[in-house]
C-alpha positions, 0 to 999 in steps of 0.5 A: 520440446514442449514448454509445459513440462518446464513451466510446471516446475516453476515455483512462484515466490509469492502466492495469490493471497500475498499479491492481494495483500500487496495490492491492498497495502499499495491502495492504502498508501495511495489513498493516504498520499491523496489525502495529504495533498492540497491545503495551500493558499492561492496567494503565497503572501497569505497563510492558510490554516487548511494545512493543519486539519485532522485529515492531513495530520492524523487520518492520512499518516495513519492510512499510510502507516497501515498500508506499510504494515500490510505490505510488510505482512504481505511479504512475510506471510506464508500459507500453511502447507497441508500434510 
């Protein structure tokens, strides 16, 4: 018995575009997490204002939010079938 007959009947849950969108979303989330990192002071007794910069308060959360929105879109996206 050959496996090629059984393999042709397998239907994938997501298509190629879905996986591409998922990779893009994961990449945006990872970039956002990297941008959030750092900003601490080397001396714990000294306060550092670096944690309140625009990169950590605005840009990184927006990138992560965009990544999560793209992930939801990637899961819900369904290609239109041609008749």
